[in-house]
C-alpha positions as CSV (number, residue, x, y, z in Angstrom):
1,M,-103.9,-188.4,102.9
2,Y,-104.2,-190.6,106.0
3,A,-106.9,-192.6,107.7
4,I,-107.5,-194.0,111.1
5,V,-108.6,-197.7,110.9
6,E,-109.5,-200.3,113.4
7,I,-107.7,-203.6,113.0
8,K,-108.3,-206.5,115.4
9,G,-109.5,-204.1,118.2
10,Q,-106.6,-201.6,117.8
11,Q,-106.7,-198.2,116.1
12,F,-103.9,-197.3,113.7
13,K,-103.1,-194.1,111.7
14,V,-102.2,-195.4,108.2
15,E,-100.7,-193.7,105.1
16,Q,-100.1,-195.1,101.7
17,G,-96.8,-196.9,101.3
18,E,-96.3,-197.4,105.0
19,K,-95.3,-200.7,106.6
20,M,-96.7,-201.6,109.9
21,F,-97.1,-204.5,112.4
22,V,-100.7,-205.6,113.4
23,H,-101.8,-208.5,115.6
24,H,-101.4,-211.9,113.9
25,I,-103.9,-212.6,111.1
26,K,-104.4,-216.3,111.0
27,D,-105.2,-217.1,107.4
28,A,-102.9,-214.5,105.8
29,E,-100.3,-215.7,103.3
30,S,-97.2,-213.8,102.1
31,G,-98.2,-211.6,99.1
32,A,-101.9,-211.8,99.8
33,T,-104.2,-208.8,99.7
34,V,-106.1,-207.9,102.9
35,E,-108.9,-205.3,103.1
36,F,-109.9,-203.5,106.3
37,D,-113.3,-201.7,106.2
38,R,-113.5,-200.3,109.8
39,V,-112.3,-196.9,108.8
40,L,-113.1,-194.3,111.5
41,L,-111.6,-191.1,110.0
42,I,-110.2,-190.0,106.7
43,D,-108.1,-186.8,106.0
44,E,-107.9,-185.8,102.4
45,D,-105.6,-182.7,102.2
46,G,-107.3,-181.0,105.2
47,A,-110.9,-182.2,104.4
48,I,-111.7,-184.5,107.4
49,T,-114.4,-187.1,107.3
50,I,-115.4,-188.6,110.6
51,G,-117.5,-191.8,110.6
52,T,-120.5,-192.6,112.7
53,P,-119.0,-195.0,113.8
54,T,-117.3,-195.8,110.4
55,V,-117.0,-194.0,107.1
56,E,-119.4,-195.5,104.5
57,G,-117.7,-197.1,101.5
58,A,-114.2,-196.5,102.8
59,K,-111.6,-199.2,103.1
60,V,-107.8,-199.7,103.4
61,V,-106.1,-202.2,101.1
62,C,-103.0,-203.9,102.4
63,E,-100.5,-206.5,101.2
64,V,-99.1,-209.0,103.6
65,V,-95.3,-208.8,103.7
66,S,-94.7,-211.4,106.4
67,P,-97.5,-213.5,107.9
68,L,-95.8,-214.3,111.2
69,V,-93.3,-212.1,113.0
70,K,-92.5,-212.5,116.7
71,G,-92.1,-209.4,118.8
72,D,-89.6,-208.8,121.5
73,K,-89.6,-211.0,124.6
74,V,-91.3,-209.6,127.6
75,L,-90.4,-211.0,131.0
76,V,-93.0,-211.1,133.8
77,F,-91.4,-211.6,137.2
78,H,-93.5,-212.3,140.4
79,K,-92.0,-212.3,143.9
80,K,-93.4,-212.5,147.4
81,R,-91.0,-211.0,149.8
82,R,-89.7,-213.1,152.7
83,K,-91.5,-216.2,151.5
84,G,-89.0,-217.5,149.0
85,H,-91.6,-217.4,146.2
86,R,-90.3,-216.4,142.8
87,K,-91.8,-217.0,139.4
88,L,-90.6,-215.9,135.9
89,N,-92.7,-216.1,132.8
90,G,-91.8,-215.0,129.3
91,H,-94.1,-213.9,126.4
92,R,-93.5,-213.1,122.7
93,Q,-96.4,-211.5,120.9
94,Q,-97.1,-212.7,117.3
95,F,-97.6,-210.0,114.6
96,T,-98.3,-209.8,110.9
97,E,-96.3,-207.3,108.8
98,V,-98.4,-205.5,106.2
99,N,-97.7,-202.8,103.6
100,I,-100.5,-200.2,103.0
101,K,-101.2,-200.2,99.2
102,E,-104.1,-197.7,99.0
103,I,-106.8,-195.9,101.0
104,I,-110.2,-195.9,99.2
105,A,-112.5,-193.1,100.4
């Protein structure tokens, strides 16, 4: 059984027992339970239910493993040729690690 759920503007394919990284959830604490109710699709052993736009009464229950995890550093380099202009910026995205406990259909 799997579901496609929208979390903070991104769509994820989730299965029970899976760990995943989502965009940072501000008020989440380690060990807390978080529910996501924007379920777009559910597959139960081949029986597919597609929402319009969401599936009624469906939700995904998650447990927060780590409330703040920093992603890899991304370097952004700007250069204008023959002008001597160079600029280097770095960015590290913040994530929350969650464990999928169950999918309620």
